[in-house]
VEXDOKE-607255 format. One record per atom (N, C-alpha, C, O): residue in three letters; atom name; x, y, z. Coordinates in steps of 0.001 Angstrom, whole numbers, plus 524288, in hexadecimal, padded with zeros to 5 digits. Example, Ala and Ser with C-alpha at 12.3 -4.5 7.8 and 13.67 -1.06 7.14 Angstrom:
residues 2
<ala,N,<83386,7E9C6,81E78>>
<ala,CA,<8300C,7EE6C,81E78>>
<ala,C,<83390,7F31C,81E78>>
<ala,O,<8379C,7F309,82111>>
<ser,N,<83232,7F736,81BA8>>
<ser,CA,<83566,7FBDC,81BE4>>
<ser,C,<83264,8001E,81EBE>>
<ser,O,<83461,80472,81F67>>
//
This chain:
residues 76
<met,N,<513A2,F3A1C,637FB>>
<met,CA,<5191E,F3A68,6368B>>
<met,C,<519BC,F3BFE,630D7>>
<met,O,<51D28,F3F1E,62F8E>>
<met,N,<51680,F39E3,62D73>>
<met,CA,<516D4,F3B13,627E5>>
<met,C,<515D4,F40DB,626E1>>
<met,O,<5183A,F4329,62368>>
<lys,N,<5124E,F4335,629E5>>
<lys,CA,<5111B,F48BC,6294C>>
<lys,C,<515EB,F4C09,62A70>>
<lys,O,<516F4,F4FCF,627A4>>
<arg,N,<518D6,F4AB5,62E70>>
<arg,CA,<51D91,F4D9B,62FDC>>
<arg,C,<52191,F4D58,62B71>>
<arg,O,<5244D,F5129,62A66>>
<val,N,<521E5,F48E9,628E4>>
<val,CA,<52588,F4849,62486>>
<val,C,<523CE,F4BBC,61FF9>>
<val,O,<5270F,F4E49,61D83>>
<asp,N,<51EB8,F4BD8,61ED4>>
<asp,CA,<51CB3,F4F1F,61A9C>>
<asp,C,<51DC3,F54E1,61BB1>>
<asp,O,<51F4A,F57C5,6182A>>
<val,N,<51CF9,F568E,62089>>
<val,CA,<51DE9,F5C00,62205>>
<val,C,<523B5,F5D53,62158>>
<val,O,<52501,F6166,61F25>>
<met,N,<5271F,F59FB,6232C>>
<met,CA,<52CB7,F5AFD,622B0>>
<met,C,<52E79,F5AF9,61CFB>>
<met,O,<531F8,F5DF3,61B8D>>
<asp,N,<52C1F,F57B0,619B4>>
<asp,CA,<52D64,F57B4,6141F>>
<asp,C,<52C50,F5D0F,611B9>>
<asp,O,<52F69,F5F02,60E9B>>
<val,N,<527F3,F5F67,6132E>>
<val,CA,<52690,F6491,6112F>>
<val,C,<52A42,F68B1,6136B>>
<val,O,<52C19,F6C19,61092>>
<leu,N,<52B56,F6865,61878>>
<leu,CA,<52E95,F6C54,61B00>>
<leu,C,<53438,F6C50,6190A>>
<leu,O,<53679,F7078,6182A>>
<ile,N,<53678,F67CA,6185A>>
<ile,CA,<53BF8,F675D,616E9>>
<ile,C,<53D29,F6A15,611B9>>
<ile,O,<54152,F6C6D,61120>>
<ile,N,<53999,F69CB,60E08>>
<ile,CA,<53AA8,F6C2A,608EC>>
<ile,C,<538D0,F71D3,60890>>
<ile,O,<539C6,F7465,6049D>>
<asn,N,<53636,F73D0,60C90>>
<asn,CA,<53417,F7919,60C61>>
<asn,C,<5383A,F7D2F,60DB2>>
<asn,O,<53AD8,F7CDA,611B8>>
<lys,N,<538C5,F8109,60A3D>>
<lys,CA,<53CC6,F8513,60AD3>>
<lys,C,<53BC2,F8888,60FA1>>
<lys,O,<53F6A,F89D0,6127B>>
<leu,N,<536E6,F8A07,61088>>
<leu,CA,<53589,F8D45,61511>>
<leu,C,<53718,F8A94,61A20>>
<leu,O,<53975,F8CFE,61D8C>>
<phe,N,<535CC,F85A6,61A9A>>
<phe,CA,<5370D,F82A0,61F4B>>
<phe,C,<53CF1,F824F,62023>>
<phe,O,<53ED2,F830F,62480>>
<arg,N,<53FD0,F8137,61C06>>
<arg,CA,<54585,F80C4,61C72>>
<arg,C,<54800,F85FD,61DEE>>
<arg,O,<54BBA,F8622,620F7>>
<asn,N,<545EF,F8A44,61BCC>>
<asn,CA,<547ED,F8F73,61D2B>>
<asn,C,<546EF,F90B8,622E6>>
<asn,O,<54A52,F92EB,62582>>
<lys,N,<54253,F8F5B,624E1>>
<lys,CA,<54119,F9052,62A62>>
<lys,C,<544A4,F8D0E,62DF1>>
<lys,O,<5464D,F8EEF,6320C>>
<leu,N,<545CB,F8849,62C72>>
<leu,CA,<5495B,F850F,62F84>>
<leu,C,<54EC5,F8791,62FC1>>
<leu,O,<5513E,F87BD,633E0>>
<arg,N,<5508B,F897F,62B4B>>
<arg,CA,<5559E,F8C1F,62B14>>
<arg,C,<555A8,F90F7,62E94>>
<arg,O,<55989,F9216,63130>>
<glu,N,<5514E,F93CE,62E98>>
<glu,CA,<550C6,F9885,631D0>>
<glu,C,<5517A,F974B,637A5>>
<glu,O,<553B6,F9A66,63A8F>>
<tyr,N,<54F8F,F92C8,63944>>
<tyr,CA,<54FD9,F9132,63EC4>>
<tyr,C,<55461,F8D70,63FD5>>
<tyr,O,<554C6,F8B53,64422>>
<asn,N,<557C0,F8C98,63C09>>
<asn,CA,<55C4D,F8926,63C8E>>
<asn,C,<55AD7,F839C,63E43>>
<asn,O,<55D44,F815E,641C1>>
<ile,N,<556DF,F817E,63BC0>>
<ile,CA,<55524,F7C29,63CE0>>
<ile,C,<5567D,F78BE,6382C>>
<ile,O,<5549B,F79C8,633DF>>
<pro,N,<559AF,F74B7,638E1>>
<pro,CA,<55AF2,F7136,6347B>>
<pro,C,<55618,F6E24,632C5>>
<pro,O,<552EC,F6C8D,63604>>
<ile,N,<55590,F6D58,62DB4>>
<ile,CA,<550F8,F6AB2,62B7F>>
<ile,C,<55048,F6530,62DB3>>
<ile,O,<54BDE,F6362,62E57>>
<asp,N,<55487,F628A,62ED7>>
<asp,CA,<55412,F5D31,630D3>>
<asp,C,<5536E,F5D01,636C1>>
<asp,O,<5534B,F58C7,6390A>>
<asp,N,<5530A,F6184,6393B>>
<asp,CA,<5525A,F61B8,63EEE>>
<asp,C,<54D82,F64F4,64068>>
<asp,O,<54D6A,F677A,6447F>>
<val,N,<54986,F64DC,63D0F>>
<val,CA,<544D4,F67EF,63DF9>>
<val,C,<5416F,F653D,6420B>>
<val,O,<53FFA,F60B1,64173>>
<asp,N,<54033,F681C,64630>>
<asp,CA,<53CA3,F6644,64A33>>
<asp,C,<53784,F691C,64942>>
<asp,O,<5375E,F6DEA,64950>>
<lys,N,<53347,F662A,64863>>
<lys,CA,<52E62,F68A6,646D6>>
<lys,C,<529BB,F6622,6497B>>
<lys,O,<529E3,F61A2,64B2D>>
<asp,N,<52591,F6938,649C6>>
<asp,CA,<5209D,F6759,64BD2>>
<asp,C,<51CAB,F67DA,64766>>
<asp,O,<51BA2,F6C2F,64596>>
<ile,N,<51A71,F637E,645A3>>
<ile,CA,<516CE,F6384,6413F>>
<ile,C,<51148,F62AF,6434B>>
<ile,O,<51039,F5EFE,64631>>
<lys,N,<50DC2,F663A,641B6>>
<lys,CA,<50849,F65DF,64355>>
<lys,C,<504E6,F65BB,63E6E>>
<lys,O,<50549,F692D,63B19>>
<glu,N,<50196,F61BE,63DFE>>
<glu,CA,<4FE18,F6155,63980>>
<glu,C,<4F997,F652B,63A34>>
<glu,O,<4F73A,F656F,63E62>>
<leu,N,<4F86B,F6821,63619>>
<leu,CA,<4F418,F6BD1,6363B>>
<leu,C,<4EF27,F692C,63439>>
<leu,O,<4EF49,F649D,632B3>>
<asn,N,<4EADC,F6BF9,63437>>
<asn,CA,<4E5CE,F69BD,632B3>>
<asn,C,<4E5B5,F6796,62D29>>
<asn,O,<4E37E,F636C,62C38>>
<asp,N,<4E814,F6A5D,62983>>
<asp,CA,<4E817,F6899,62418>>
<asp,C,<4EBE8,F6423,62360>>
<asp,O,<4F02B,F6425,62599>>
<lys,N,<4EA61,F606C,62053>>
<lys,CA,<4EDD9,F5BFE,61F5F>>
<lys,C,<4F28D,F5DCD,61C2F>>
<lys,O,<4F1EE,F6067,61830>>
<gly,N,<4F72D,F5C72,61DED>>
<gly,CA,<4FBF1,F5E02,61B43>>
<gly,C,<4FE10,F633A,61D16>>
<gly,O,<501F4,F6518,61AF7>>
<gln,N,<4FB9B,F65A3,620F7>>
<gln,CA,<4FD50,F6AB0,6230D>>
<gln,C,<4FFB2,F69D4,62879>>
<gln,O,<4FD67,F6734,62BC9>>
<tyr,N,<50453,F6C14,62953>>
<tyr,CA,<5070E,F6B68,62E4A>>
<tyr,C,<50966,F7091,6300B>>
<tyr,O,<50AC3,F73E4,62CD9>>
<glu,N,<509D9,F712F,63528>>
<glu,CA,<50CB8,F758D,6375D>>
<glu,C,<5119E,F7346,639DD>>
<glu,O,<51158,F6F9A,63CF4>>
<val,N,<51613,F757F,6387D>>
<val,CA,<51B0E,F7387,63A6B>>
<val,C,<51DCB,F77DD,63D6F>>
<val,O,<51E9D,F7C25,63B67>>
<ala,N,<51F30,F76B7,64244>>
<ala,CA,<52238,F7A57,6457D>>
<ala,C,<527C6,F783D,645CA>>
<ala,O,<528A3,F73D9,6478D>>
<val,N,<52B83,F7B60,64414>>
<val,CA,<53101,F79D8,6444C>>
<val,C,<53330,F7BAF,64983>>
<val,O,<532D6,F8048,64AE0>>
<ile,N,<53572,F7803,64C66>>
<ile,CA,<5371E,F78F4,651CB>>
<ile,C,<53D09,F789C,6523B>>
<ile,O,<53F8A,F7545,64FD8>>
<asn,N,<53F33,F7C27,6555A>>
<asn,CA,<544BF,F7BE2,656AB>>
<asn,C,<54517,F7A49,65C6C>>
<asn,O,<54434,F7D8A,65FDA>>
<pro,N,<54657,F7565,65D89>>
<pro,CA,<54658,F7376,662ED>>
<pro,C,<54A88,F75ED,6665D>>
<pro,O,<54A5F,F755D,66B23>>
<lys,N,<54E42,F78A1,66404>>
<lys,CA,<5526F,F7B12,6670C>>
<lys,C,<550AD,F8031,66994>>
<lys,O,<5534D,F8235,66D11>>
<leu,N,<54C43,F8245,667D3>>
<leu,CA,<54A58,F8738,669EC>>
<leu,C,<546AD,F864A,66E88>>
<leu,O,<544C8,F81F2,66F5C>>
<lys,N,<545B3,F8A7C,67189>>
<lys,CA,<5420E,F8A27,675E6>>
<lys,C,<53C90,F8914,673DC>>
<lys,O,<53B6A,F8A02,66F48>>
<tyr,N,<53939,F8723,6773E>>
<tyr,CA,<53403,F856C,675B2>>
<tyr,C,<530F0,F89B0,672D8>>
<tyr,O,<52E4F,F888B,66EFB>>
<glu,N,<53137,F8E94,674AA>>
<glu,CA,<52E27,F92D0,6725C>>
<glu,C,<52FC5,F93DC,66CBA>>
<glu,O,<52C89,F958D,66998>>
<asn,N,<5349F,F92E8,66B63>>
<asn,CA,<536B0,F9438,66639>>
<asn,C,<537FE,F8F70,662EC>>
<asn,O,<53AA9,F8FED,65EF3>>
<arg,N,<53635,F8AF0,66472>>
<arg,CA,<537B1,F861E,661BD>>
<arg,C,<535B7,F85DA,65C24>>
<arg,O,<53868,F83CC,658BA>>
<ile,N,<5310A,F87EA,65B26>>
<ile,CA,<52EDA,F87AA,655E2>>
<ile,C,<5314B,F8C05,652A2>>
<ile,O,<53085,F90A3,653BA>>
<cys,N,<53433,F8A84,64EAF>>
<cys,CA,<536D9,F8E4D,64B51>>
<cys,C,<53317,F90A0,64751>>
<cys,O,<532ED,F955E,6468C>>
<phe,N,<53013,F8D37,644CA>>
<phe,CA,<52C33,F8F0B,64101>>
<phe,C,<52833,F8ABB,64009>>
<phe,O,<52909,F862F,6415C>>
<arg,N,<523D2,F8C51,63DAE>>
<arg,CA,<51FA1,F88AA,63C5B>>
<arg,C,<51E5D,F8928,63692>>
<arg,O,<51EAB,F8D63,6344E>>
<val,N,<51CF1,F84BF,63439>>
<val,CA,<51B55,F84BE,62EC2>>
<val,C,<51680,F814B,62E1D>>
<val,O,<515AE,F7D91,6310A>>
<asn,N,<51355,F82A2,62A34>>
<asn,CA,<50F10,F7F47,6288B>>
<asn,C,<510FD,F7C27,623E8>>
<asn,O,<51369,F7E4E,6205B>>
<val,N,<50FEF,F771A,623EA>>
<val,CA,<511AC,F73AA,61FB2>>
<val,C,<50CE3,F7115,61D45>>
<val,O,<509A0,F6ED3,61FFD>>
<asp,N,<50C8A,F7174,61824>>
<asp,CA,<5086A,F6ED5,61532>>
<asp,C,<50B07,F6A7C,6121B>>
<asp,O,<50DC1,F6B82,60E47>>
<thr,N,<50A34,F659F,613C2>>
<thr,CA,<50CE3,F613B,6113C>>
<thr,C,<50A93,F5FFA,60BE6>>
<thr,O,<50D37,F5DA0,608A4>>
<lys,N,<505AF,F617F,60AF0>>
<lys,CA,<50352,F6075,605D1>>
<lys,C,<50584,F641C,601A7>>
<lys,O,<506EE,F6262,5FD64>>
<asn,N,<505CD,F692C,602E4>>
<asn,CA,<507D9,F6D03,5FF2C>>
<asn,C,<50DB6,F6DC9,5FFBD>>
<asn,O,<51023,F7086,5FC9D>>
<arg,N,<50FFD,F6B5C,603BC>>
<arg,CA,<515A0,F6BB2,604E5>>
<arg,C,<51765,F7155,605A2>>
<arg,O,<51B52,F7306,6036F>>
<thr,N,<5145F,F7439,608D2>>
<thr,CA,<515A7,F79A8,609E3>>
<thr,C,<516C0,F7A76,60FAF>>
<thr,O,<514D5,F778E,61300>>
<val,N,<519E6,F7E80,610DB>>
<val,CA,<51B40,F7FF4,61630>>
<val,C,<51A6B,F85C6,616B9>>
<val,O,<51C4F,F88D2,61385>>
<asn,N,<5178A,F875E,61AD5>>
<asn,CA,<51692,F8CE3,61BE7>>
<asn,C,<51837,F8E1E,62174>>
<asn,O,<516F0,F8B43,6251B>>
<leu,N,<51B0F,F9264,6220D>>
<leu,CA,<51CE4,F9428,62725>>
<leu,C,<51854,F9671,62A32>>
<leu,O,<5153B,F996F,6280F>>
<ile,N,<517E8,F950B,62F2F>>
<ile,CA,<51401,F9749,632B1>>
<ile,C,<516AC,F9B84,635CC>>
<ile,O,<51ABC,F9A91,63831>>
<lys,N,<5147C,FA021,635CF>>
<lys,CA,<516F2,FA47B,638B3>>
<lys,C,<514EA,FA4DE,63E16>>
<lys,O,<5168D,FA84A,6410B>>
//
């Protein structure tokens, strides 16, 4: 649970993440996400999901989050 809080702390203040949410019309306080811990400690992959869309298109975008360096990178 604590890891999810750390990831969201990084995401909420990140400009790239907020811009992508705006692009998909997703309010910041209504973000539905799937967080997966990667091999490196402090590294996570986050898939932002829109539950209103069909299953094939539910994932709007993915980002890599580094909680140690507090960075967010878009996955294409």
